[in-house]
N, CA, C, O and the ligand as a Tripos MOL2 file, in Angstrom:
@<TRIPOS>MOLECULE
protein
  289   287    73     0     0
PROTEIN
NO_CHARGES

@<TRIPOS>ATOM
      1 N          30.5790   -1.9580    2.0140 N.3       1 MET1
      2 CA         29.4710   -2.2830    2.9220 C.3       1 MET1
      3 C          29.8640   -1.9250    4.3600 C.2       1 MET1
      4 O          30.9760   -2.2150    4.8020 O.2       1 MET1
      5 N          28.9580   -1.3080    5.0610 N.am      2 GLN2
      6 CA         29.2580   -0.9080    6.4290 C.3       2 GLN2
      7 C          28.6400   -1.8610    7.4410 C.2       2 GLN2
      8 O          27.4320   -2.0970    7.4340 O.2       2 GLN2
      9 N          29.4750   -2.4000    8.3040 N.am      3 ALA3
     10 CA         29.0050   -3.3120    9.3340 C.3       3 ALA3
     11 C          28.3860   -2.5270   10.4920 C.2       3 ALA3
     12 O          27.4510   -2.9960   11.1400 O.2       3 ALA3
     13 N          28.9180   -1.3290   10.7420 N.am      4 TYR4
     14 CA         28.4070   -0.4980   11.8210 C.3       4 TYR4
     15 C          27.5090    0.5790   11.2310 C.2       4 TYR4
     16 O          27.7140    0.9960   10.0910 O.2       4 TYR4
     17 N          26.5130    1.0360   11.9930 N.am      5 PRO5
     18 CA         25.6150    2.0690   11.4580 C.3       5 PRO5
     19 C          26.3400    3.3940   11.2480 C.2       5 PRO5
     20 O          27.3190    3.6980   11.9300 O.2       5 PRO5
     21 N          25.8420    4.1770   10.2920 N.am      6 VAL6
     22 CA         26.4220    5.4850   10.0180 C.3       6 VAL6
     23 C          26.1880    6.3890   11.2230 C.2       6 VAL6
     24 O          25.0750    6.4580   11.7460 O.2       6 VAL6
     25 N          27.2270    7.0760   11.6600 N.am      7 VAL7
     26 CA         27.1190    7.9460   12.8240 C.3       7 VAL7
     27 C          27.1150    9.4100   12.3650 C.2       7 VAL7
     28 O          28.0730    9.8980   11.7650 O.2       7 VAL7
     29 N          26.0180   10.0820   12.6650 N.am      8 THR8
     30 CA         25.9080   11.5090   12.3440 C.3       8 THR8
     31 C          26.4240   12.3110   13.5380 C.2       8 THR8
     32 O          26.7190   11.7430   14.5900 O.2       8 THR8
     33 N          26.5310   13.6320   13.3740 N.am      9 ASP9
     34 CA         26.9760   14.4840   14.4810 C.3       9 ASP9
     35 C          26.0630   14.3230   15.6920 C.2       9 ASP9
     36 O          26.5280   14.2450   16.8290 O.2       9 ASP9
     37 N          24.7430   14.2740   15.4280 N.am     10 ALA10
     38 CA         23.7730   14.1500   16.5230 C.3      10 ALA10
     39 C          23.9520   12.8240   17.2730 C.2      10 ALA10
     40 O          23.9010   12.7720   18.5020 O.2      10 ALA10
     41 N          24.1610   11.7630   16.4990 N.am     11 LYS11
     42 CA         24.3520   10.4600   17.1300 C.3      11 LYS11
     43 C          25.6610   10.4270   17.9210 C.2      11 LYS11
     44 O          25.7260    9.8510   19.0070 O.2      11 LYS11
     45 N          26.6920   11.0440   17.3680 N.am     12 TYR12
     46 CA         27.9970   11.0540   18.0360 C.3      12 TYR12
     47 C          27.9070   11.7450   19.3970 C.2      12 TYR12
     48 O          28.5000   11.2850   20.3730 O.2      12 TYR12
     49 N          27.1630   12.8530   19.4560 N.am     13 LYS13
     50 CA         27.0320   13.5980   20.7080 C.3      13 LYS13
     51 C          26.3180   12.8090   21.7890 C.2      13 LYS13
     52 O          26.5150   13.0470   22.9810 O.2      13 LYS13
     53 N          25.4840   11.8660   21.3620 N.am     14 LYS14
     54 CA         24.7450   11.0530   22.3290 C.3      14 LYS14
     55 C          25.5550    9.8610   22.8400 C.2      14 LYS14
     56 O          25.1770    9.2130   23.8160 O.2      14 LYS14
     57 N          26.6640    9.5850   22.1740 N.am     15 LEU15
     58 CA         27.4710    8.4390   22.5930 C.3      15 LEU15
     59 C          28.1900    8.7270   23.9040 C.2      15 LEU15
     60 O          28.5300    9.8700   24.2100 O.2      15 LEU15
     61 N          28.4080    7.6870   24.6540 N.am     16 GLY16
     62 CA         29.1550    7.8350   25.8940 C.3      16 GLY16
     63 C          30.6330    8.0150   25.6000 C.2      16 GLY16
     64 O          31.0910    7.7550   24.4870 O.2      16 GLY16
     65 N          31.3820    8.4640   26.6090 N.am     17 ARG17
     66 CA         32.8000    8.7350   26.4430 C.3      17 ARG17
     67 C          33.5570    7.4860   25.9760 C.2      17 ARG17
     68 O          34.4260    7.5640   25.1070 O.2      17 ARG17
     69 N          33.2160    6.3450   26.5600 N.am     18 ALA18
     70 CA         33.9020    5.0990   26.2070 C.3      18 ALA18
     71 C          33.6680    4.7260   24.7460 C.2      18 ALA18
     72 O          34.5550    4.1870   24.0850 O.2      18 ALA18
     73 N          32.4690    5.0190   24.2510 N.am     19 GLU19
     74 CA         32.1380    4.6820   22.8680 C.3      19 GLU19
     75 C          32.7350    5.7030   21.8910 C.2      19 GLU19
     76 O          33.1660    5.3470   20.7950 O.2      19 GLU19
     77 N          32.7520    6.9640   22.3000 N.am     20 ARG20
     78 CA         33.2670    8.0210   21.4190 C.3      20 ARG20
     79 C          34.7120    7.8100   21.0030 C.2      20 ARG20
     80 O          35.1000    8.1720   19.8930 O.2      20 ARG20
     81 N          35.5060    7.2300   21.8840 N.am     21 LYS21
     82 CA         36.9320    7.0960   21.5850 C.3      21 LYS21
     83 C          37.1910    6.1840   20.3880 C.2      21 LYS21
     84 O          38.2900    6.1740   19.8340 O.2      21 LYS21
     85 N          36.1740    5.4210   19.9950 N.am     22 HIS22
     86 CA         36.3430    4.5310   18.8420 C.3      22 HIS22
     87 C          36.0720    5.2440   17.5220 C.2      22 HIS22
     88 O          36.3500    4.6990   16.4540 O.2      22 HIS22
     89 N          35.5370    6.4460   17.5890 N.am     23 PHE23
     90 CA         35.1650    7.1530   16.3720 C.3      23 PHE23
     91 C          36.1490    8.2470   16.0010 C.2      23 PHE23
     92 O          36.7290    8.9030   16.8660 O.2      23 PHE23
     93 N          36.3250    8.4290   14.7150 N.am     24 LYS24
     94 CA         37.2220    9.4430   14.1940 C.3      24 LYS24
     95 C          36.5020   10.1300   13.0420 C.2      24 LYS24
     96 O          35.7710    9.4910   12.2850 O.2      24 LYS24
     97 N          36.7120   11.4310   12.9180 N.am     25 ARG25
     98 CA         36.1020   12.1380   11.7960 C.3      25 ARG25
     99 C          37.0830   12.1340   10.6240 C.2      25 ARG25
    100 O          38.2550   12.4790   10.7770 O.2      25 ARG25
    101 N          36.6000   11.7510    9.4910 N.am     26 CYS26
    102 CA         37.4470   11.7060    8.3020 C.3      26 CYS26
    103 C          37.7930   13.1350    7.8820 C.2      26 CYS26
    104 O          36.8930   13.9460    7.6630 O.2      26 CYS26
    105 N          39.0910   13.4540    7.7660 N.am     27 PRO27
    106 CA         39.4860   14.8160    7.3770 C.3      27 PRO27
    107 C          39.1160   15.1510    5.9370 C.2      27 PRO27
    108 O          39.0800   16.3210    5.5570 O.2      27 PRO27
    109 N          38.8450   14.1340    5.1450 N.am     28 GLU28
    110 CA         38.5490   14.3710    3.7320 C.3      28 GLU28
    111 C          37.0660   14.6050    3.4700 C.2      28 GLU28
    112 O          36.6850   15.5730    2.8120 O.2      28 GLU28
    113 N          36.2150   13.6840    4.0060 N.am     29 CYS29
    114 CA         34.7800   13.8110    3.7100 C.3      29 CYS29
    115 C          33.9800   14.2910    4.9230 C.2      29 CYS29
    116 O          32.7980   14.6070    4.7930 O.2      29 CYS29
    117 N          34.6080   14.3490    6.0980 N.am     30 GLY30
    118 CA         33.9390   14.8840    7.2810 C.3      30 GLY30
    119 C          32.9860   13.9360    7.9760 C.2      30 GLY30
    120 O          32.3030   14.3300    8.9210 O.2      30 GLY30
    121 N          32.9270   12.6830    7.5220 N.am     31 LYS31
    122 CA         32.0250   11.7230    8.1610 C.3      31 LYS31
    123 C          32.7270   11.0190    9.3180 C.2      31 LYS31
    124 O          33.9430   10.8260    9.3150 O.2      31 LYS31
    125 N          31.9120   10.6390   10.3140 N.am     32 TRP32
    126 CA         32.4440    9.8480   11.4230 C.3      32 TRP32
    127 C          32.5510    8.4020   10.9880 C.2      32 TRP32
    128 O          31.6780    7.8890   10.2880 O.2      32 TRP32
    129 N          33.6160    7.7520   11.4020 N.am     33 PHE33
    130 CA         33.6960    6.3250   11.1490 C.3      33 PHE33
    131 C          34.2420    5.6140   12.3740 C.2      33 PHE33
    132 O          34.9710    6.1840   13.1860 O.2      33 PHE33
    133 N          33.8620    4.3500   12.4760 N.am     34 ASP34
    134 CA         34.2250    3.5260   13.6160 C.3      34 ASP34
    135 C          35.5620    2.8550   13.3300 C.2      34 ASP34
    136 O          35.6910    2.1050   12.3620 O.2      34 ASP34
    137 N          36.5510    3.1230   14.1690 N.am     35 MET35
    138 CA         37.8790    2.5680   13.9330 C.3      35 MET35
    139 C          37.9540    1.0680   14.2110 C.2      35 MET35
    140 O          38.9690    0.4290   13.9330 O.2      35 MET35
    141 N          36.8620    0.5050   14.7660 N.am     36 ARG36
    142 CA         36.8140   -0.9460   14.9600 C.3      36 ARG36
    143 C          36.3940   -1.6560   13.6830 C.2      36 ARG36
    144 O          36.5180   -2.8740   13.5610 O.2      36 ARG36
    145 N          35.9000   -0.8790   12.7410 N.am     37 ASP37
    146 CA         35.4600   -1.4460   11.4750 C.3      37 ASP37
    147 C          36.5420   -1.1930   10.4210 C.2      37 ASP37
    148 O          36.6460   -0.0970    9.8690 O.2      37 ASP37
    149 N          37.3380   -2.2190   10.1570 N.am     38 LEU38
    150 CA         38.4700   -2.0370    9.2400 C.3      38 LEU38
    151 C          38.0420   -1.6670    7.8310 C.2      38 LEU38
    152 O          38.7820   -0.9850    7.1220 O.2      38 LEU38
    153 N          36.8650   -2.1030    7.4150 N.am     39 ASP39
    154 CA         36.3590   -1.6970    6.1010 C.3      39 ASP39
    155 C          36.2590   -0.1810    6.0220 C.2      39 ASP39
    156 O          36.6510    0.4340    5.0300 O.2      39 ASP39
    157 N          35.7220    0.4150    7.0960 N.am     40 ASP40
    158 CA         35.5670    1.8660    7.1360 C.3      40 ASP40
    159 C          36.9160    2.5680    7.2230 C.2      40 ASP40
    160 O          37.1450    3.5870    6.5720 O.2      40 ASP40
    161 N          37.8020    2.0060    8.0380 N.am     41 VAL41
    162 CA         39.1250    2.6140    8.2010 C.3      41 VAL41
    163 C          39.8490    2.6640    6.8570 C.2      41 VAL41
    164 O          40.4080    3.6930    6.4790 O.2      41 VAL41
    165 N          39.8310    1.5430    6.1460 N.am     42 PHE42
    166 CA         40.5050    1.5100    4.8490 C.3      42 PHE42
    167 C          39.7950    2.4110    3.8440 C.2      42 PHE42
    168 O          40.4350    3.0810    3.0330 O.2      42 PHE42
    169 N          38.4680    2.4180    3.9090 N.am     43 PHE43
    170 CA         37.6990    3.2360    2.9780 C.3      43 PHE43
    171 C          38.0740    4.7120    3.1200 C.2      43 PHE43
    172 O          38.3160    5.3900    2.1210 O.2      43 PHE43
    173 N          38.1210    5.2120    4.3600 N.am     44 HIS44
    174 CA         38.3650    6.6380    4.5770 C.3      44 HIS44
    175 C          39.8500    7.0120    4.5950 C.2      44 HIS44
    176 O          40.2130    8.1120    4.1800 O.2      44 HIS44
    177 N          40.7060    6.1100    5.0710 N.am     45 CYS45
    178 CA         42.1000    6.4880    5.3070 C.3      45 CYS45
    179 C          43.0910    5.9780    4.2760 C.2      45 CYS45
    180 O          44.1070    6.6210    4.0140 O.2      45 CYS45
    181 N          42.8020    4.8320    3.6950 N.am     46 VAL46
    182 CA         43.8170    4.2110    2.8460 C.3      46 VAL46
    183 C          43.4280    4.2460    1.3800 C.2      46 VAL46
    184 O          44.2280    4.6300    0.5270 O.2      46 VAL46
    185 N          42.2140    3.8500    1.0910 N.am     47 ASP47
    186 CA         41.8310    3.6560   -0.3010 C.3      47 ASP47
    187 C          41.2580    4.8970   -0.9790 C.2      47 ASP47
    188 O          40.8680    4.8430   -2.1450 O.2      47 ASP47
    189 N          41.2060    5.9940   -0.2670 N.am     48 GLY48
    190 CA         40.7200    7.2120   -0.8940 C.3      48 GLY48
    191 C          39.2770    7.1500   -1.3330 C.2      48 GLY48
    192 O          38.9310    7.6360   -2.4100 O.2      48 GLY48
    193 N          38.4150    6.5430   -0.4940 N.am     49 HIS49
    194 CA         36.9740    6.5050   -0.7230 C.3      49 HIS49
    195 C          36.5600    5.7120   -1.9540 C.2      49 HIS49
    196 O          35.5680    6.0360   -2.6070 O.2      49 HIS49
    197 N          37.3130    4.6890   -2.2600 N.am     50 VAL50
    198 CA         36.9430    3.8110   -3.3590 C.3      50 VAL50
    199 C          36.2770    2.5760   -2.7580 C.2      50 VAL50
    200 O          36.8920    1.8080   -2.0190 O.2      50 VAL50
    201 N          34.9930    2.4090   -3.1010 N.am     51 ASP51
    202 CA         34.2630    1.2540   -2.5770 C.3      51 ASP51
    203 C          34.7410   -0.0050   -3.2780 C.2      51 ASP51
    204 O          34.9890   -0.0060   -4.4830 O.2      51 ASP51
    205 N          34.8660   -1.0610   -2.5170 N.am     52 LYS52
    206 CA         35.2920   -2.3150   -3.1310 C.3      52 LYS52
    207 C          34.4360   -3.4700   -2.6380 C.2      52 LYS52
    208 O          33.7330   -3.3610   -1.6330 O.2      52 LYS52
    209 N          34.5090   -4.5700   -3.3600 N.am     53 ALA53
    210 CA         33.6960   -5.7350   -3.0050 C.3      53 ALA53
    211 C          34.1550   -6.3140   -1.6760 C.2      53 ALA53
    212 O          35.3310   -6.2370   -1.3210 O.2      53 ALA53
    213 N          33.2120   -6.8920   -0.9510 N.am     54 ASP54
    214 CA         33.5450   -7.5670    0.2970 C.3      54 ASP54
    215 C          34.4150   -8.7780    0.0130 C.2      54 ASP54
    216 O          34.1600   -9.5440   -0.9150 O.2      54 ASP54
    217 N          35.4300   -8.9330    0.8150 N.am     55 ILE55
    218 CA         36.2890  -10.1060    0.6880 C.3      55 ILE55
    219 C          35.9600  -11.0270    1.8550 C.2      55 ILE55
    220 O          36.0880  -10.6510    3.0200 O.2      55 ILE55
    221 N          35.5440  -12.2090    1.5270 N.am     56 GLN56
    222 CA         35.1640  -13.1720    2.5610 C.3      56 GLN56
    223 C          36.3710  -13.9620    3.0260 C.2      56 GLN56
    224 O          37.1860  -14.4190    2.2240 O.2      56 GLN56
    225 N          36.4670  -14.1130    4.3220 N.am     57 PHE57
    226 CA         37.5450  -14.9210    4.8730 C.3      57 PHE57
    227 C          37.2390  -16.3860    4.6180 C.2      57 PHE57
    228 O          36.1130  -16.8400    4.8270 O.2      57 PHE57
    229 N          38.2170  -17.1060    4.1760 N.am     58 ARG58
    230 CA         38.0280  -18.5280    3.9090 C.3      58 ARG58
    231 C          39.0960  -19.3280    4.6440 C.2      58 ARG58
    232 O          40.2870  -19.0310    4.5550 O.2      58 ARG58
    233 N          38.6500  -20.3420    5.3690 N.am     59 GLU59
    234 CA         39.6030  -21.1700    6.1080 C.3      59 GLU59
    235 C          40.4900  -21.9360    5.1350 C.2      59 GLU59
    236 O          40.0180  -22.4370    4.1150 O.2      59 GLU59
    237 N          41.7800  -22.0230    5.4580 N.am     60 PRO60
    238 CA         42.6540  -22.8550    4.6220 C.3      60 PRO60
    239 C          42.1840  -24.3030    4.7110 C.2      60 PRO60
    240 O          41.7020  -24.7360    5.7570 O.2      60 PRO60
    241 N          42.3210  -25.0460    3.6310 N.am     61 SER61
    242 CA         41.8590  -26.4360    3.6490 C.3      61 SER61
    243 C          42.6310  -27.2410    4.6930 C.2      61 SER61
    244 O          43.8360  -27.0660    4.8750 O.2      61 SER61
    245 N          41.9090  -28.1210    5.3670 N.am     62 GLY62
    246 CA         42.5320  -28.9260    6.4070 C.3      62 GLY62
    247 C          42.5830  -28.2380    7.7530 C.2      62 GLY62
    248 O          43.0180  -28.8280    8.7420 O.2      62 GLY62
    249 N          42.1340  -26.9730    7.7970 N.am     63 TRP63
    250 CA         42.1910  -26.2080    9.0360 C.3      63 TRP63
    251 C          41.0440  -26.6280    9.9640 C.2      63 TRP63
    252 O          41.2560  -26.8900   11.1470 O.2      63 TRP63
    253 N          39.8310  -26.6880    9.4130 N.am     64 SER64
    254 CA         38.6880  -26.9740   10.2600 C.3      64 SER64
    255 C          38.5490  -28.4650   10.5660 C.2      64 SER64
    256 O          39.0410  -29.3250    9.8360 O.2      64 SER64
    257 N          37.8650  -28.7330   11.6650 N.am     65 ASP65
    258 CA         37.6260  -30.1020   12.0770 C.3      65 ASP65
    259 C          36.3860  -30.6210   11.3760 C.2      65 ASP65
    260 O          35.2740  -30.1910   11.6840 O.2      65 ASP65
    261 N          36.5600  -31.5330   10.4420 N.am     66 ASP66
    262 CA         35.4450  -32.0040    9.6250 C.3      66 ASP66
    263 C          34.5540  -33.0330   10.3150 C.2      66 ASP66
    264 O          33.5370  -33.4340    9.7480 O.2      66 ASP66
    265 N          34.9040  -33.4640   11.5060 N.am     67 THR67
    266 CA         34.1340  -34.5080   12.1910 C.3      67 THR67
    267 C          32.7150  -34.0370   12.4980 C.2      67 THR67
    268 O          31.7900  -34.8490   12.5170 O.2      67 THR67
    269 N          32.5260  -32.7240   12.7420 N.am     68 THR68
    270 CA         31.1980  -32.2210   13.0570 C.3      68 THR68
    271 C          30.2830  -32.2840   11.8340 C.2      68 THR68
    272 O          29.0900  -32.5600   11.9600 O.2      68 THR68
    273 N          30.8470  -32.0260   10.6480 N.am     69 ARG69
    274 CA         30.0510  -32.0580    9.4210 C.3      69 ARG69
    275 C          29.7820  -33.4930    8.9600 C.2      69 ARG69
    276 O          28.7140  -33.7830    8.4200 O.2      69 ARG69
    277 N          30.7320  -34.3730    9.1710 N.am     70 ALA70
    278 CA         30.6000  -35.7670    8.7320 C.3      70 ALA70
    279 C          29.5990  -36.5270    9.5880 C.2      70 ALA70
    280 O          29.0720  -37.5560    9.1660 O.2      70 ALA70
    281 N          29.3360  -36.0250   10.7880 N.am     71 ALA71
    282 CA         28.4550  -36.7350   11.7180 C.3      71 ALA71
    283 C          27.0180  -36.8080   11.2070 C.2      71 ALA71
    284 O          26.2930  -37.7430   11.5440 O.2      71 ALA71
    285 N          26.5950  -35.8300   10.3940 N.am     72 GLY72
    286 CA         25.2150  -35.7940    9.9530 C.3      72 GLY72
    287 C          24.9840  -36.7000    8.8100 C.2      72 GLY72
    288 O          23.8620  -36.7900    8.3110 O.2      72 GLY72
    289 ZN         36.0440    9.9340    4.4120 Zn       73 ZN73
@<TRIPOS>BOND
     1     1     2 1
     2     2     3 1
     3     3     4 2
     4     3     5 am
     5     5     6 1
     6     6     7 1
     7     7     8 2
     8     7     9 am
     9     9    10 1
    10    10    11 1
    11    11    12 2
    12    11    13 am
    13    13    14 1
    14    14    15 1
    15    15    16 2
    16    15    17 am
    17    17    18 1
    18    18    19 1
    19    19    20 2
    20    19    21 am
    21    21    22 1
    22    22    23 1
    23    23    24 2
    24    23    25 am
    25    25    26 1
    26    26    27 1
    27    27    28 2
    28    27    29 am
    29    29    30 1
    30    30    31 1
    31    31    32 2
    32    31    33 am
    33    33    34 1
    34    34    35 1
    35    35    36 2
    36    35    37 am
    37    37    38 1
    38    38    39 1
    39    39    40 2
    40    39    41 am
    41    41    42 1
    42    42    43 1
    43    43    44 2
    44    43    45 am
    45    45    46 1
    46    46    47 1
    47    47    48 2
    48    47    49 am
    49    49    50 1
    50    50    51 1
    51    51    52 2
    52    51    53 am
    53    53    54 1
    54    54    55 1
    55    55    56 2
    56    55    57 am
    57    57    58 1
    58    58    59 1
    59    59    60 2
    60    59    61 am
    61    61    62 1
    62    62    63 1
    63    63    64 2
    64    63    65 am
    65    65    66 1
    66    66    67 1
    67    67    68 2
    68    67    69 am
    69    69    70 1
    70    70    71 1
    71    71    72 2
    72    71    73 am
    73    73    74 1
    74    74    75 1
    75    75    76 2
    76    75    77 am
    77    77    78 1
    78    78    79 1
    79    79    80 2
    80    79    81 am
    81    81    82 1
    82    82    83 1
    83    83    84 2
    84    83    85 am
    85    85    86 1
    86    86    87 1
    87    87    88 2
    88    87    89 am
    89    89    90 1
    90    90    91 1
    91    91    92 2
    92    91    93 am
    93    93    94 1
    94    94    95 1
    95    95    96 2
    96    95    97 am
    97    97    98 1
    98    98    99 1
    99    99   100 2
   100    99   101 am
   101   101   102 1
   102   102   103 1
   103   103   104 2
   104   103   105 am
   105   105   106 1
   106   106   107 1
   107   107   108 2
   108   107   109 am
   109   109   110 1
   110   110   111 1
   111   111   112 2
   112   111   113 am
   113   113   114 1
   114   114   115 1
   115   115   116 2
   116   115   117 am
   117   117   118 1
   118   118   119 1
   119   119   120 2
   120   119   121 am
   121   121   122 1
   122   122   123 1
   123   123   124 2
   124   123   125 am
   125   125   126 1
   126   126   127 1
   127   127   128 2
   128   127   129 am
   129   129   130 1
   130   130   131 1
   131   131   132 2
   132   131   133 am
   133   133   134 1
   134   134   135 1
   135   135   136 2
   136   135   137 am
   137   137   138 1
   138   138   139 1
   139   139   140 2
   140   139   141 am
   141   141   142 1
   142   142   143 1
   143   143   144 2
   144   143   145 am
   145   145   146 1
   146   146   147 1
   147   147   148 2
   148   147   149 am
   149   149   150 1
   150   150   151 1
   151   151   152 2
   152   151   153 am
   153   153   154 1
   154   154   155 1
   155   155   156 2
   156   155   157 am
   157   157   158 1
   158   158   159 1
   159   159   160 2
   160   159   161 am
   161   161   162 1
   162   162   163 1
   163   163   164 2
   164   163   165 am
   165   165   166 1
   166   166   167 1
   167   167   168 2
   168   167   169 am
   169   169   170 1
   170   170   171 1
   171   171   172 2
   172   171   173 am
   173   173   174 1
   174   174   175 1
   175   175   176 2
   176   175   177 am
   177   177   178 1
   178   178   179 1
   179   179   180 2
   180   179   181 am
   181   181   182 1
   182   182   183 1
   183   183   184 2
   184   183   185 am
   185   185   186 1
   186   186   187 1
   187   187   188 2
   188   187   189 am
   189   189   190 1
   190   190   191 1
   191   191   192 2
   192   191   193 am
   193   193   194 1
   194   194   195 1
   195   195   196 2
   196   195   197 am
   197   197   198 1
   198   198   199 1
   199   199   200 2
   200   199   201 am
   201   201   202 1
   202   202   203 1
   203   203   204 2
   204   203   205 am
   205   205   206 1
   206   206   207 1
   207   207   208 2
   208   207   209 am
   209   209   210 1
   210   210   211 1
   211   211   212 2
   212   211   213 am
   213   213   214 1
   214   214   215 1
   215   215   216 2
   216   215   217 am
   217   217   218 1
   218   218   219 1
   219   219   220 2
   220   219   221 am
   221   221   222 1
   222   222   223 1
   223   223   224 2
   224   223   225 am
   225   225   226 1
   226   226   227 1
   227   227   228 2
   228   227   229 am
   229   229   230 1
   230   230   231 1
   231   231   232 2
   232   231   233 am
   233   233   234 1
   234   234   235 1
   235   235   236 2
   236   235   237 am
   237   237   238 1
   238   238   239 1
   239   239   240 2
   240   239   241 am
   241   241   242 1
   242   242   243 1
   243   243   244 2
   244   243   245 am
   245   245   246 1
   246   246   247 1
   247   247   248 2
   248   247   249 am
   249   249   250 1
   250   250   251 1
   251   251   252 2
   252   251   253 am
   253   253   254 1
   254   254   255 1
   255   255   256 2
   256   255   257 am
   257   257   258 1
   258   258   259 1
   259   259   260 2
   260   259   261 am
   261   261   262 1
   262   262   263 1
   263   263   264 2
   264   263   265 am
   265   265   266 1
   266   266   267 1
   267   267   268 2
   268   267   269 am
   269   269   270 1
   270   270   271 1
   271   271   272 2
   272   271   273 am
   273   273   274 1
   274   274   275 1
   275   275   276 2
   276   275   277 am
   277   277   278 1
   278   278   279 1
   279   279   280 2
   280   279   281 am
   281   281   282 1
   282   282   283 1
   283   283   284 2
   284   283   285 am
   285   285   286 1
   286   286   287 1
   287   287   288 2
@<TRIPOS>SUBSTRUCTURE
     1 MET1         2 RESIDUE 1 A MET
     2 GLN2         6 RESIDUE 1 A GLN
     3 ALA3        10 RESIDUE 1 A ALA
     4 TYR4        14 RESIDUE 1 A TYR
     5 PRO5        18 RESIDUE 1 A PRO
     6 VAL6        22 RESIDUE 1 A VAL
     7 VAL7        26 RESIDUE 1 A VAL
     8 THR8        30 RESIDUE 1 A THR
     9 ASP9        34 RESIDUE 1 A ASP
    10 ALA10       38 RESIDUE 1 A ALA
    11 LYS11       42 RESIDUE 1 A LYS
    12 TYR12       46 RESIDUE 1 A TYR
    13 LYS13       50 RESIDUE 1 A LYS
    14 LYS14       54 RESIDUE 1 A LYS
    15 LEU15       58 RESIDUE 1 A LEU
    16 GLY16       62 RESIDUE 1 A GLY
    17 ARG17       66 RESIDUE 1 A ARG
    18 ALA18       70 RESIDUE 1 A ALA
    19 GLU19       74 RESIDUE 1 A GLU
    20 ARG20       78 RESIDUE 1 A ARG
    21 LYS21       82 RESIDUE 1 A LYS
    22 HIS22       86 RESIDUE 1 A HIS
    23 PHE23       90 RESIDUE 1 A PHE
    24 LYS24       94 RESIDUE 1 A LYS
    25 ARG25       98 RESIDUE 1 A ARG
    26 CYS26      102 RESIDUE 1 A CYS
    27 PRO27      106 RESIDUE 1 A PRO
    28 GLU28      110 RESIDUE 1 A GLU
    29 CYS29      114 RESIDUE 1 A CYS
    30 GLY30      118 RESIDUE 1 A GLY
    31 LYS31      122 RESIDUE 1 A LYS
    32 TRP32      126 RESIDUE 1 A TRP
    33 PHE33      130 RESIDUE 1 A PHE
    34 ASP34      134 RESIDUE 1 A ASP
    35 MET35      138 RESIDUE 1 A MET
    36 ARG36      142 RESIDUE 1 A ARG
    37 ASP37      146 RESIDUE 1 A ASP
    38 LEU38      150 RESIDUE 1 A LEU
    39 ASP39      154 RESIDUE 1 A ASP
    40 ASP40      158 RESIDUE 1 A ASP
    41 VAL41      162 RESIDUE 1 A VAL
    42 PHE42      166 RESIDUE 1 A PHE
    43 PHE43      170 RESIDUE 1 A PHE
    44 HIS44      174 RESIDUE 1 A HIS
    45 CYS45      178 RESIDUE 1 A CYS
    46 VAL46      182 RESIDUE 1 A VAL
    47 ASP47      186 RESIDUE 1 A ASP
    48 GLY48      190 RESIDUE 1 A GLY
    49 HIS49      194 RESIDUE 1 A HIS
    50 VAL50      198 RESIDUE 1 A VAL
    51 ASP51      202 RESIDUE 1 A ASP
    52 LYS52      206 RESIDUE 1 A LYS
    53 ALA53      210 RESIDUE 1 A ALA
    54 ASP54      214 RESIDUE 1 A ASP
    55 ILE55      218 RESIDUE 1 A ILE
    56 GLN56      222 RESIDUE 1 A GLN
    57 PHE57      226 RESIDUE 1 A PHE
    58 ARG58      230 RESIDUE 1 A ARG
    59 GLU59      234 RESIDUE 1 A GLU
    60 PRO60      238 RESIDUE 1 A PRO
    61 SER61      242 RESIDUE 1 A SER
    62 GLY62      246 RESIDUE 1 A GLY
    63 TRP63      250 RESIDUE 1 A TRP
    64 SER64      254 RESIDUE 1 A SER
    65 ASP65      258 RESIDUE 1 A ASP
    66 ASP66      262 RESIDUE 1 A ASP
    67 THR67      266 RESIDUE 1 A THR
    68 THR68      270 RESIDUE 1 A THR
    69 ARG69      274 RESIDUE 1 A ARG
    70 ALA70      278 RESIDUE 1 A ALA
    71 ALA71      282 RESIDUE 1 A ALA
    72 GLY72      286 RESIDUE 1 A GLY
    73 ZN73       289 GROUP 0 **** ****
């Protein structure tokens, strides 16, 4: 799943210099990806374009302050 929108060549050219530095073209599939999006980075650079299920971050038990939930 992509958190950031797909960037085409046309869209990339319209980006400002500050925004462009976050994008890299994948040498394998030729698509632009946002290096701020780790899902995309792993998809294009590490996992060899194998889509995988989203992994949700879960707080360790006892980490969060339960007083806000107990108040209701
Ligand atoms: Zn790729």
